[in-house]
Steps between C-alpha positions, in 0.01 A plus 500: 500500500193342343249238605355295217200276448599171340320428176553249220639550151232501233480172313667281761357165600246452777530229763179446698372238748307209352214549747332773701587315822869519414462864403388572857829351626682778313344770720807611689466731799860551608523195728726203437341201325800274439420266790170379356552570129444238234592573138199640317404379155509779243429520128618723219222719363487672165360846547173556324374815341204583276681347201574170676819358655824690469834330505699572811874496542684305766650716770682460830217660700168378356187690597347320799169683490534803723749756621527334841660186356839451341571171319844415366683227311825322585722750321352787701542300821864429415575864419311689773360237735722614788371857463138380491546279807605807703149634435295183532489133421514318167230235489499231228223481243459243224412601146349219296773325299749778548806622683476570874367834620471678832274769639633764735308551823617845609527495879689830523239749623638853522304768682621771262187702420458857613140432605413867543582571133401169340151475349321179594177341387348356819201280577225726631397277792835367620750758379716218362729607215364365172753666274736793479410777257817706547816376668727724705795325662733584787844496331685392816285186522611395150875508558642160404165366378462331162175305492220522757131520579320743727342390830190705410440281191686169549296324230565784258779625282864403515713815499849529352758769559754616244751250639276206403421649158873537431568141615239370253639710216857388574394134509346505152191318629174551309134540584489789746417862443505772763268799541620776732231588754704733721821697469691694763508861389824690555469825693 
């Protein structure tokens, strides 16, 4: 059993909010937002490097700016939308002059960390978890899970188990990459 951090394939398109105010609306904390959601306006961005713009390829999961957000196109919604909706809610976003897209607000918070063995970076005054330096999970808490966030960092990473990774591979959808951050060691 592995837990993976979701990343994006190199060279895939970026889809970002047209304004900073709309970017703030994409700060998901594990709570439902469907009741007061309005489709955000997004734009395709060519990635820049020191040599200027690079061409990006279209993909089913464009990079939405950070690891805590997962944007997807209609094909991805058709193929795995039901799986995603078991872990959160698909909220519509509008890309300028383009096909419809959605962003996944992960509302599935799983208290799966072995806190005694996990290494946290905490705020010195409040003790609030800022990030996790080394993850150690409780295997029993992950049984049946595919995609989730942690209650200790609800604005943070989206985590994927092997079951979700295999579903993406089987679907043929493009744009996602997975980095293992924890693996259950056999005794």
